[in-house]
N, C-alpha and C positions, 0 to 999 in steps of 0.2 A: 444560720444558728449549727451549734454542736450536732451531731446525729445521735441518735439512740446508741451507745455500744455495740448493746444485744442486736441489732441488725446491722450495723454497719461495721468493717474494716476487723473483725476480730482479732484479737492477741494470738500467740502461735501459742499451742498445744502441746501434751504431754511435758516431757521434761526437757521442754525447749527453755533458750532464757528468758525472765520474764520480761514481759512487753512492757515500756516505759513511755507516759504519756504526760504531757504537761505545758508549763506558759516559764520562756525565756524572757526577759527584757533587756533588751541593750540601751544603757546609758551614758552619757559622757556630754562633754561641753559642745557646741555647735560647732559644724563642720569636722567631725573627729571620727567618719567614715561609717557610722553607724548604718546608712541607709542602704550603703553599697555593700556592706557585709551582710544585711539581711536578705538583700537580692540574691547572693551569692550563697547564702547557705540555703536558701528555698530554690535555688536554680530557673529563678524568672524575674522579672521586673515586679515586684508589690508596690515599694516606695519610688517615690520621685527622688533622684539625686541632683546635686549641683554644687557647682564650687562656692556657692554664696553660702554664709552661713546661716542658720537659723530657716533652714528651707522647709524642713517637716513641722506640720502644725498640728498633727492630728498621732494620735495609735495606730499604727499601720500591723495589722496582723496578716504576717506569712506562717504558710504551713508546709514543713518539713517532713515526708511520712516516708520511715524506710521498714524493711523487714522486722527491726527491735524497737522502735521508737516512734513518736509523733511529736517532732517539737513544735511548739506553736511561738513563732517568735512576734514578740511586741516592738517596734521601733518606733521611740518616745521621741519628740522636740529636744534640743540640748537644752538640758539647764544653763542657766543663764542671771547676770544680774540683772533683772527686771528693770525696762526705761520707759513701759507702759502699762496700761490694765492686760494687754494683751499678752505683753512679755510673762507677769504674774499668774495669768491664769493659765499659760503654758506651764510655765514651773507646779502649778498644782497638779497641772493634767500627770504628768510627770510620778509626781509623789504618791498619787492617787494610784497610779498605775503599779508602784511597786508593789505596795501592800497585797498585790494579789498575784503575785509569779511563786515559782520556785526556784528560778536561779537568777541571777542580773551577770549579765556580760557589761564591766567597765569600760569602756573603748579607752582608750589613748595611744593617739596619733604617735607614728615614732617620727615622723618628720618635725614634731613640734617639743618642745621642752617642757617639762612639766610644772607649770606654775598655778597661781592662788586659786583660780576656776575649778583644776583639776582635785588641788587639796581641799576643796571646800565641798565637792562632790563624794571625793573619798570620806569626807568625814561622816558625810550623811549616810553613806553606804554602809561603814560601818557600826553606826549607831543603829542603822537597821537590821543587820546581821546579829548585834548583839542582843536586841528586844525580842527579833522574830525569829530569829535563828535563819534568815534566808543565805545559803552560800553565795559570795560573791566570787566570780572569775576575772580577772584583770587580763584584759586582750589589748598587746600592742599592735593597732591596727597599722596599713599605712607602709608596714615591713620593707615592702622594695624601693622606697623612697629614700632609703639610708643605706650607710654602707653596714658591712658585719661589725666592724668595730663601735659604730654609732647604736646600730639596735641592741650590742650589749651593755652599752651604758643606759640606754632606756629602759632595758630589763631589768638591772639593777636598781635603777632610779624608783621604779614602779614597785621594787618588792619595798623599798626603805619606805614608800608609801603607806602601808600599811599591811596588814595580815590576811592574804587572799589566799583563799581556797585553791588557786591553783592562777599560773600566768603563764598565757602563750602567745607567741608571736604569728603575726597573718599578714597575706596582700590577699585582698577581695578581690580588686584589678586583675593581676597574674592567677588566681586561686589556688595560691600557696598556703597550704596549713588551713584550708575552710574546712575538708571535712574533719581533721581533728577537731576545730574549733568546734563542729557540730557533736560528735561524738562526747566531746567533754562537759558540753552542755547539760547533752542527754542524759550522760550518766547522774546529774543530779536531780533526774527527773522522777517523782514517785513511778512505783511499779502500777499499771493500768491501762484499760485498753483505749483505742485509739478514739476521740473525740470526733474527728470528721472522716469522712470519706478518702480515701487513698488518696486520689484524683484531684483530691482541693487544695489548690495554693496559697487562698486569702479568704477573709468572711467579710471582706468590706464589699459594701453595696456600690452599684456600677457608677452613682452618682456620686460618690466620693470618692472613685478610682477616674472617674471623667473630668472631674473639675480639679483633680491632683496633676493630670496629663496636662491640661490646657495653662496649670501655674507654672509647671515646669519649664515648656515650651515659651512663655512670657519671660520666665528667667534669663532665658540664656542670651547673655551679651548684655545686659543691662547696666546702669550704673548703681555702685554699691548700696548706696541710701532706698532704692525704690523695691529692691524685694519685700522688704518689712511694711513697707506699705500696699501691697498685691495683695489681695483675696479675690476668690475665687469662686461662684456659683452656680449650679446646674437650675435651672428656670423649667425646662421640660424635655422630656423626650417623648416624640410622637413618632407612631408606626407611619409613614405615607400609606394611605389607601389605596386598594384596588392594584397594587404592586403585584406581582406574579410569585407564588410561594415560593420557589427558587431563587428568587431575585429578590429578596426584602431590602426596603430604607426604611432608615428614620428621620427626623429631622432633629437635630440636639442643640436647644438655645440656651445660650449660656452670656452670662454676666459677668466682668471681669470690674473689679471694682480697687480705683485709686484715692491718692485724698488730696489733689492738688490738680490742678488744670495744666500744669507745665507735666506732670507725670502723664497725664493723660495722650498728650502728644505724643511721648517717648514711646509710649506703647501701639500707639495706631502707624506712626511713621511718618515720613513723607507719602503724599496719595494714597496713605494706609497699606505701605508697603510692608510697614514690619507687623501688622494686625494681618497681615495675608499669609506670611512667613508662619508665625504663630497657629495659626488656622491648620495649614499645609502640616506640619511635625506632629499637632497634637490631634486629627485626624484620624492618623494611622494608627496611633493607639488604642483610640476609640473605637475605631471599626474591629480591631482584635479582641476587645470585653465585649462588644456587642454582638459580634459574629456576623455581621453585616456590611453594609455599604449606611454612611453616612452623611446627610448636608451640616455642617456645622453651621450655625450661625452666630457669632461672636458681636458681643456689644461691650464697651469701654463706658463705666460710667464713674462718678465721683462721688465720694463717701467722706465726705471731710470730717477729718480726725477720728478714722472709725476706731483706729485701735486703741483710741483710751474714752470713746463710748460705750457704756453699756449698754444700751438698748440696742445698738449699731453689731457688736460684738455679740450679741444674743441671737438676732435675726441672720448672721453670715454664720453660726454655727460655733462659736468658742465661746 
C-alpha cells in the first residue's frame, strides 16, 4: 500500500523544482514490448516477459523513484479482439486502469507495421483524452530491431495515427532512450510528494509475483496455442519449522492449470523433465523475492475450458 507521504520520502524543499508523483499506464496490442519497457524503466524485473503474445494478465505496478519524481508504472495486458471470456475481462481490466492514471504510454513496436489493432487502440485513447484530458505519449518500442530509415517511417506513421502529446522511440533491450522516456512520462505527472518509499520497486503481493514467475518459466519453448490455456495459482507458502534463524526455508506449493490432458503432458514433459526445468528456473526468482531458500512443489492440473467459465475465472483471480 502507498505510504503516508508526510512520513516517507518527502519532496525537495526550498526553491527546488517541485516534486512530481503519479501513475503512468503502458498500453498497446499484445507483444508490443510493454513488460520489457516496464522492467527497463524500473531498473528491475517486476513484470514477466515472453515472445508469446498476451503474456501479461494482471496490471503490474513498477515504481521508479528519482530525486525529482516518482513514476508508478502500470503494465497492462495487451488490448485485442477477445475470443473468450478471459479476453473480454482482460480488455475490461485495461480500460478500467486507464481511468485512474495521469499519463498513458501507447507502445507501438517499430518492427511491425501499424495495423487495425493499433488504430482501434488509438481511437480509444484519443477518445479518453478528449473526455478526461489524459495525455497520451506514443512510444515506438523495439527501435533496435529496425534500420534508421525504417524507424523514421514508423515515426511518421505514428504521427499520422493521431494527435499525441509527444512521440519518442526507444529500445528497452539495449537501454536506448529509456531515461528519456521516463523523464517524458514524469513531466506529465502532477506536483505531489512520493507515494511509496524510495527503495520500493513494486506493490505486487509476493504470491502474485511467484505465480507470474512460474508462468513465465512454463511459457518458454511451448507451442503457440498453449500460453492462452496456462494459468498459475499459489496454493500456500509455509515456513519450514525448526530452521535456524540465519538459514530459513519455505515450502511453496503451486498449481499450474491447463485445459486439456494433451497440454498437461506438454508441461510435464517426458519423465517429468520439462516440469523440473520450470521449477529450477522459477525457484531462482522466487528465492530472490522471499529472500531465502525454498522448496518449490509444482502440480499440473486440468481445468477444462477455464477461459470461458465464469466460476473458474473467478477462482483463478480473473
